[in-house]
N, C-alpha and C positions, 0 to 999 in steps of 0.2 A: 984417269984411271975409273972405270966403271966399278959400281959395286956389284956383290953377288946378285941382289935382286934385280938390278938392270940388266945383267947378263941373263939371268932366267927369264926375264920379260921379253927381251930381244930374241932368245931362242924359241920360245912359245909362240912369238909372232911368226917367225920363219917357219915353224912346224904347221902352224894354221895356213900360212902362206902355201906351202907345198900341197897340204889337204885340198885346198881350193883349186890349185892348177889340176892336180889329179881328177877333181871331181868334173872340172870343166872339159878335161880330155875324154873323160868316160861318157860324158853327156853327149859329147859332139859325136863319139863313136856309136853311141845308141842310136841317135839321129840318123846318122848316114847309113848305117846298117839294119835299122828297124828292128832292133833287138829289144826285148822287154827286160827292164833291169834285173829281175829276178833270174832270167836265164843267164844274162851277162855274169853275174855274180856267182852263179853255180858252175858256170864254165871256166870263168877266169881263177877262182879261188876257192870253190867248192863251198860257197856261202850265199844261198839266194837272197838274204837279207843286206848284203854288203854295201850296194848303191843306196838302199834306202837308209842305211845306217849313217853312210856318208853324208847324205842330205841332211841328217840330224846332227851332224857334227863329229861323227866318230872320226879319230886322227889314227890312220893304219900305221903300221911298224913299216920300216923300211923294206923289208923283204917282201913284204905283201905288196908295198908299193911297185917294187920292181918285177913281181909276177905279174900284175896288171899291166903294167906298162909294156911288158915282153910279149903279154897275149894280145894286145892292141896291135903292137908292130908285126906280130906273125900274121894276124887278121889282114893287116893293110898290105903286106907283102903277097899274101894270097890273092887279094882283089886285084892287085896291079899285076899278076901273072896271067 
C-alpha cells in the first residue's frame, strides 16, 4: 500500500508527463503550420503567453488542455479537407 506522499508524488509525475506531451503536440503543430507561439495561444485559449508559459513549466488545467487539443484537431481536419 502506498503512502499519501507516494501517491501525491506519482500524481505530480503524471501531471508533468501530460503537460510535456501537450507541449510536444503544440510544438509539432507550430512547426507544421508555421504559426508563432503567441498567435497559437491567443487563438486556442485567448492567452498569447500560453506556449511561453508551458515552456517554463506551467501545468494547464484539464479543461484548458482539452481546448488546446480540440483546436489542434480542428486545424488538422481543415488542412486535410
